[in-house]
N, C-alpha and C positions, 0 to 999 in steps of 0.2 A: 336305728336297728342295724345299719351297716356296721357301725363301730362295735356293737355288742357281738354280732356274729363273727366279726373278724378276731375279737379278742378270744371268744370261746373256742372257735375252730383252731386258732393258733395254739391254745393251750392243749386241746384235745390232740392235735397232730403231734405236739412236742412230747406229751405225757402218755398217751394212750395207744398210738399206732406203732407197731413194731415190725412192719413189713420191711424185709431186706432190701426191696426196690427203692424205698424212700431214702433220699439223700440225707446225710447227717445234719446238714443245715438246710432245712426247708421251711420257709416262712410265708405267711399269708400277708400279701401286700395291700390288697383292698378287696372289698365286697361290694357288689352292686345288686341290690334287691329290686325285683320288679315291684311296681306300685301296689299290686294286689298280694304281694309276698308269696307268689306261687313258685318263683325261681330265685335263687341267689347265685350270681356268677362270682366265683371265688377265684382270685388271681393269686398264683403262687410263684415264688422264686426260690429255685434250689441252687445251692453253691455247687459249682463244678461244670462239667461239660453239658453240651446240649443232650447228650445221652442220659446223663444224670437227671436233667430236668424232665425228659420224656418218661424216664423210668419212675420218677416221683409222681408225675401226673397220673400214670397208670395205677400206681399203688393207691393214690388218693381216690381215684375213680372207683376202684374196686371196694374201697372202705366207705364210700358215700352213704350207703344205707346205715351202717354202724354209726357214723358221725351224725347223721340226721337223728337217729334215736337217741343218741347221747345229748344232742342239743335239745331235744324235746324234754328230757329230764332235767337239764340244767336250767333252761329258760322258762319252763312252764308255759310254753306257747300253745294255743289252740291249734294252730297250723304251723308246722315247721316247713320252710320252703324246700323244694327239691334243689340239691346242690349240684352245680356244674363247675368243675375245676377247669381253669384255663391257665396257660403259661403267661407270666408277666415278664416280658423282655425289656422293660424300661430301664432296668439296671444294667443289663448287658449292652443295650443300645447307647446308654449314657457313657459307659466305659469305652465303647468303640468310638464315639464322637470325641471324647477327651484324648484318645490316642491320635486321632486325625489332627486335632487341634495342636498337640504336641509336635507332630511330625511337620506341620505347616510352620509353626513357630521356629522349629530348629532349622528348617529350610530357609526361612527368612533371615535368621541369624547368620547362617553360613554365607548367604548371598551378600549380606551387609558387611561381613568380614572380607569378603572377596573384593567388594568395591573399595573398601577403606584401605586395602593393602596396596593399591595400584598407584 
């Protein structure tokens, strides 16, 4: 169910939502449904600043009722879960960690050059 909701919500967000607060590249990264399908936690990533991500979250939260109704029509589910949108910071955190690793590697390279030159 998680994969199906992720795919359908991604398509709906891309093709149906025209809120100006929504960042141009907003994607659903994962969906976690409660066992009883009462709630679906939808994690999104929006390209851009933290303000763009926050703005996109607000746009999606305000469109959650529409998205839920659209899912009901597409999936023919008896009960469509309540949608909770959350920011997914894993991509941003991964980029930050890669930057730290690059900085440490550069520092090590410079230290090795300094020792080798003496």
